N, C-alpha and C positions, 0 to 999 in steps of 0.2 A: 048506438049509445054515444059515440063520438059526436055525431051530428046533433043529438039532443043537447049535449054539453056545450058545443059551440053556439047553438041557438040561444041557450040561457045566458051565456056570457055576452053575446051580442045584444040581447034585449036589455040587460043591465047597463051596458055602456051607453046605449042610445038614451035610456031613461035619465042617466046622469048628465049627459050633454044637454038634454032638453031642460032639466032643472037648473043647470048653470046659466043657460041663455035666458030663462024667464025670470029668475029671481034676482032681487037687489037692484041697486042703481049702478050707473057706470063707474068704472074704476080707472085710475091713471097709473101707469107703470113708468118708473124712472129708469132710463137706460144709461144714466151717468153713474159715476162712482159714489154719488151722495146717497142719503137715505131716501127711501121711496116716499112719494107724495101721498097724503091721505086722500080718501074718496070724498067727492063733493057731497055736502050734506043736503043740498037741494038745488033746484034749478035757479034760485034767485041770486046765487053767488056767481061772480064772473071769474074768468080764468086769471085775471090780474090779481083779484083778491086772494085767490087760492095760491098764486105764486108768492105773494107777500107773506101768506101764512106758512108756506112750506119752508122757506129759508130765511128766518129772521136773523140768523147769525151771519148771513152773507152781506147784509147791508152795511155793517161797519167797515168791512174790507173794501166794498165799492166806494164808500164815502172817503176812505183813506186814500184810494187811488185818485179820486177827484180832487182831494185837498192836499197840496204839496206840503203845507205846514205840518200836517199830521205825520206825513212820511218823514220829514226832517226831524220831528221830535222822536220818532221811533229810532232813527239812525243815531241821533245824538245820545241816546241812552246807552249805546255800546261803548264801553271803555277801551281805548286803544293802549296797548302796552308799548312803551317807548324803551328801547334798549340803548344803553350807553355805548357810544362809539369807542372802539378799540383801535388806536392808531400807533404805529411805530414811526418815530422821528429819527432821521439820520442826517448828518451834515459833516462837511469837511471844509477846512479853511487853511490857506497858506499865508504865512506872515514872514516878512523879511525883518529880522531883528538885528540890532547892533551886536549883541552878545547872546548867542543861542542858549547857553547854560542859564544865564540870568532870566531870560524870557521863559524858559521851561519851568523854573521854580515859581515865577510869578503866575504862570498859567495854572500850576497845581494849586496855588493858594486861592485863585479865583474860583476854581471848581470846588474846592473844599468848603469855601464860604457859601456856595450855592447848594450844598448838600450832596455833591457828587463825589466820585472817586476816580483814581487812575486805574485803567484796566490793562493797558499795554504801553510799553515805551521802547523805542529804538533810537540810538544816537550814533552819529558818525563824526569823529573828530579828525578833520583834515587841515587844521590850522584855525586860528581864531576867526578869520574872515570867511572861511569856507565850511564851517561846521554846519551840520544839519541834524535835525531831531524829528522824530515822529511819535506823537503821543495820542493815545486813544482814551477818551474819557467817557464815563457814564454820568449823565446829568438828569435831574428830574425834569420832566417835560415842561413844567410851569416855569422853570428857570432857564430853559434852553435858549430862548431868544436873547435874554440878557447876557448870558455867558458868551454867546457868539458875538454880540456887539462889543463886549469888553475885550475879547481877543483881538478884534480888528482895531480897537481904539487905543489900547494900553500896551500891547506887546511890541508894536512896530508898525510897519506899513503893510497893509493887507493887499496881497497880490490877487487872490482868487477865493471864491466861496461857492460852495455847492450845497444845496439842501434838498431833502427828499422825504416823502411821507408814504406810508403803506397802511391802508385800512384793512385790518384783519378781524373785523367784527364777526363776519360770517364764519371765518375759520375758527375763532374762539368758541362761538356757539356750537359749531359742529363737533369740536373736540369735547366740549362739556356734555353734549347729548350722547355721544358715543361712550363717554366715560360713565355716565349714569346707567346706560344700557348694559355695559360690561359689569358694573357692580351688581346690578339686579340679576343678571345671568349667573354670576359667580355665587351669589347668595342662594339661588335656586339649586345650583349644582351641589352646594354643600348640604342643603336640606335633603337632596336626593341621596347623597352619600350616606347620611345617617339612616336612611331607610333601606339601603342596599342589603340584600340577603346573602348572595353568593360572592365568592372571591372574584369571579369574572366580572360581575357588576361593579364591585369595589374598584378593581384595577381600571376598568373602562372609565368610570366617573373620575377617578384620580388623574388619569391622563387628560381628560377634558378640562379638569380644574387647573392643571399645570399650564395648559395652552392658554386658557382664559386669563390666568394670572400674568403670563408674559405679555399678552395684549394690553392688560390693564396697566402694567408698569410702563409700557411704551406710551400709552395715552397720557399717563400722569407726567412722564418726562416731557412730552410735547406741550402739555398744558403749562408746566412750570417754565419752560423756555419762552413760550409766548407771553406769559405773565411778566417775566423778567424784561423782555424786549419792550413791552408796552409801558411798564412802570418806569423805565429809565431810557432816556434818549442817548444815542451813540453820536459822539462828536469827536472827529479826528482833527488834530492840530498838527500842521507841518511847519516847522521853523527852519529857516535858512539864514545863513550868514550874509554879510553885506555884499560879497562878490560871488557867492555860490550860484551856480547855473541852475535855473529852474525850467524844466520842460513842461510847457502847457499843451496838453493834447489837443485843445481846441484851436491852437494856432498852427498846428502842423499842416503843411499843404497836402492835398490829396492828389491822386492820379499819378501822372508821370513824374512830377516834381517830388511828390512824396516818396515814390520808389527810388528816384535818383538820390534823394537825401538819405534814405535808409541804406542803399547800397554803398554810398560813400562812407557812412558811419561804420558799416560792417568792414569795409576795406581798411579804414583807419584802425579799427580795433584789432584786425588781424595783424597789421604791421606792428602795432604795439606789442602784441603777444609774441610775434616772431623776434623782434629786437630784444624783448625781455629774455627769451630763451637763449639767444646768442650771447647776451651779456652774462647769463648764468653759466654758460659753457666755456667762455673765454678763459677764466682763471684755471680751469682744469686743463685746457689745451696748453696754456703756458707752462704748466707743470709736467704734463705727459709728453708733449711733442719733442723737447730736446733729448731726453733719454731714449725715446723711440728712434729718433733720427740717428743718434750715436750708435745704437745697437745695429741698425740696418747698415750703417757705413762699415762697421767692424766686420760684420758677416760677409759683406761683399769683398772687402779687402782680403780676408782670409781665403776666400774662394779663389781670388785672383792669384795668390801666392802658391797655392797648391799645384805641384807638378802634374802635367797631363799624363794620363796612363799610356803605356806603349801600345803601338798598334798591334792588333791581333794578327798572328802568322797563320796563313792558310795551310791546312794539312795537305801533304803531298799524296797524290793518288798511289796506291799500291800496285804491284805487278798484276797484270791480268792473268787469270788462270788459263793454262793451255788446254 
């Protein structure tokens, strides 16, 4: 019975193969990822005609590759997003003025007219000719160059000026992106908290919300600080009197001479401190030494007048026992 069944199956398979080989025209099979090509309708059509009929949508792409103008038009249709640059401006200027106090008030007036304000002030009064002052201003970036120019021209003789910029565009964009992600995550957690069923789930989500809120507050503080630094330039003004000594780090010698100069300055500073200490102690010595010397003298004199004790008498040996 098995042999008869195998024979029937084999006969049917052979018949199907013969029918497939004898029937219909030739077919073309596509091995690429595109749609399969249709069968040739007759022998009069060539392979080139069939290829043109197969992929009519591929001709514009080929023509675009051959035509650079078409490619440029496609690229030009893409709109590029331009981001405004975020720059932090910093500067410092040293000015020698005839009167430091007057120059400081004039500098404050210049900055106020420019729309800025005084952020920090330090002053040292060591005499009208040796006074010094350090003022830190916040100035709008648009007015920053004009304020710097007026400091050097109106307050006195400009000794040195240093300017610097820091581009924080990428940092600002990164903080903004992280801030949006944190806000979205916090919103999702709050929605999840509303759907929590058990006390354990509620506590777990609340802990996660508390952690995300801390991160969000830190990002908001960082964003605020960056915005403040970008919106207002920092300008430091150092005012010195007519005879005040100004140390310029750029003029300090390097190497052996620099070390020698630093050592000599340290030695001079140590001697000054030592002399200051001796000067502070001398008045106390003038008050304390005479009574101390008098007490020592009286004690020694009393010891000298005291009679010497008699010499000790040696004990006589007793009679020996017989």
